[in-house]
C-alpha positions as a LaTeX table, in Angstrom:
\begin{tabular}{lrrr}
\hline
Residue & $x$ (\AA) & $y$ (\AA) & $z$ (\AA) \\
\hline
Unk1 & $-2.06$ & $-8.10$ & 7.75 \\
Unk2 & 0.78 & $-5.74$ & 6.93 \\
Unk3 & 0.23 & $-1.99$ & 6.95 \\
Unk4 & 1.32 & 0.22 & 4.04 \\
Unk5 & 3.46 & 3.31 & 4.59 \\
Unk6 & 0.48 & 5.54 & 3.71 \\
Unk7 & $-1.71$ & 3.78 & 6.28 \\
Unk8 & 1.09 & 4.06 & 8.85 \\
Unk9 & 1.49 & 7.78 & 8.21 \\
Unk10 & $-2.26$ & 8.30 & 8.58 \\
Unk11 & $-2.27$ & 6.43 & 11.89 \\
Unk12 & 0.77 & 8.40 & 13.06 \\
Unk13 & $-1.00$ & 11.67 & 12.23 \\
Unk14 & $-3.95$ & 10.48 & 14.31 \\
Unk15 & $-1.53$ & 9.72 & 17.14 \\
Unk16 & 0.05 & 13.16 & 16.77 \\
Unk17 & $-3.38$ & 14.79 & 17.01 \\
Unk18 & $-4.21$ & 12.65 & 20.04 \\
Unk19 & $-0.95$ & 13.67 & 21.72 \\
Unk20 & $-1.45$ & 17.34 & 20.87 \\
Unk21 & $-4.85$ & 17.25 & 22.54 \\
Unk22 & $-3.48$ & 15.57 & 25.67 \\
Unk23 & $-2.38$ & 18.28 & 28.11 \\
Unk24 & $-0.47$ & 15.79 & 30.27 \\
Unk25 & 1.37 & 13.84 & 27.57 \\
Unk26 & 2.18 & 16.59 & 25.09 \\
Unk27 & 4.86 & 18.21 & 27.30 \\
Unk28 & 6.34 & 14.76 & 27.97 \\
Unk29 & 6.54 & 14.06 & 24.22 \\
Unk30 & 8.07 & 17.46 & 23.51 \\
Unk31 & 10.66 & 16.95 & 26.22 \\
Unk32 & 11.50 & 13.41 & 25.15 \\
Unk33 & 11.70 & 14.22 & 21.44 \\
Unk34 & 13.30 & 17.64 & 21.68 \\
Unk35 & 10.56 & 18.98 & 19.42 \\
Unk36 & 8.93 & 22.38 & 19.86 \\
Unk37 & 5.23 & 23.11 & 19.43 \\
Unk38 & 5.99 & 24.62 & 16.02 \\
Unk39 & 7.54 & 21.32 & 14.93 \\
Unk40 & 4.26 & 19.46 & 15.34 \\
Unk41 & 2.77 & 21.13 & 12.30 \\
Unk42 & 5.98 & 21.83 & 10.38 \\
Unk43 & 7.26 & 18.24 & 10.55 \\
Unk44 & 3.97 & 16.34 & 10.38 \\
Unk45 & 4.72 & 15.25 & 6.81 \\
Unk46 & 8.12 & 13.73 & 7.67 \\
Unk47 & 8.05 & 9.93 & 8.08 \\
Unk48 & 10.93 & 10.11 & 10.58 \\
Unk49 & 9.06 & 12.53 & 12.80 \\
Unk50 & 5.90 & 10.44 & 12.54 \\
Unk51 & 7.93 & 7.41 & 13.55 \\
Unk52 & 9.13 & 9.27 & 16.65 \\
Unk53 & 5.49 & 9.97 & 17.56 \\
Unk54 & 4.62 & 6.29 & 17.31 \\
Unk55 & 7.75 & 5.18 & 19.14 \\
Unk56 & 6.88 & 7.55 & 21.98 \\
Unk57 & 3.29 & 6.30 & 22.08 \\
Unk58 & 4.36 & 2.67 & 22.23 \\
Unk59 & 6.57 & 3.29 & 25.27 \\
Unk60 & 3.58 & 2.80 & 27.57 \\
Unk61 & 0.82 & 0.22 & 27.22 \\
Unk62 & $-1.68$ & 2.57 & 28.88 \\
Unk63 & $-1.01$ & 5.22 & 26.22 \\
Unk64 & $-1.41$ & 2.66 & 23.43 \\
Unk65 & $-4.67$ & 1.44 & 24.90 \\
Unk66 & $-6.05$ & 4.97 & 25.40 \\
Unk67 & $-5.13$ & 6.02 & 21.86 \\
Unk68 & $-6.45$ & 2.84 & 20.27 \\
Unk69 & $-9.67$ & 2.95 & 22.30 \\
Unk70 & $-10.22$ & 6.57 & 21.23 \\
Unk71 & $-9.82$ & 5.61 & 17.55 \\
Unk72 & $-11.38$ & 2.12 & 17.62 \\
Unk73 & $-8.10$ & 0.51 & 16.58 \\
Unk74 & $-6.58$ & $-2.81$ & 17.62 \\
Unk75 & $-3.85$ & $-2.43$ & 20.22 \\
Unk76 & $-1.29$ & $-3.78$ & 17.75 \\
Unk77 & $-1.90$ & $-0.98$ & 15.22 \\
Unk78 & 0.71 & 1.53 & 16.51 \\
Unk79 & 3.49 & $-1.07$ & 16.44 \\
Unk80 & 2.44 & $-2.24$ & 12.99 \\
Unk81 & 2.57 & 1.38 & 11.85 \\
Unk82 & 6.09 & 1.73 & 13.30 \\
Unk83 & 7.20 & $-1.26$ & 11.27 \\
Unk84 & 5.72 & 0.18 & 8.07 \\
Unk85 & 7.57 & 3.50 & 8.31 \\
Unk86 & 11.14 & 3.97 & 7.04 \\
Unk87 & 13.56 & 3.32 & 9.89 \\
Unk88 & 10.99 & 1.38 & 11.91 \\
Unk89 & 12.01 & $-1.91$ & 13.45 \\
Unk90 & 11.16 & $-4.85$ & 11.23 \\
Unk91 & 10.19 & $-7.18$ & 14.07 \\
Unk92 & 8.10 & $-10.19$ & 13.12 \\
Unk93 & 5.80 & $-11.53$ & 15.80 \\
Unk94 & 4.85 & $-15.17$ & 16.02 \\
\hline
\end{tabular}
């Protein structure tokens, strides 16, 4: 089942909240993305920024699993959300 852009943005906002609450990962995300704490709120409505959140999350299977377990989501949801956002890779799995 394909995810809509609205669903993807909602999932990305959940991921952003999860990252913001994670004292270990938040500084890693900020360093990797070049974002500042102020950007988290100011840019939360930008699909490109939300895509960067999901791309960061999907860099590590353990992060994906922890996020998905915390939100009762299938482990494929973050990647599906990436694909539904503008600029996301349009990979088709078989």
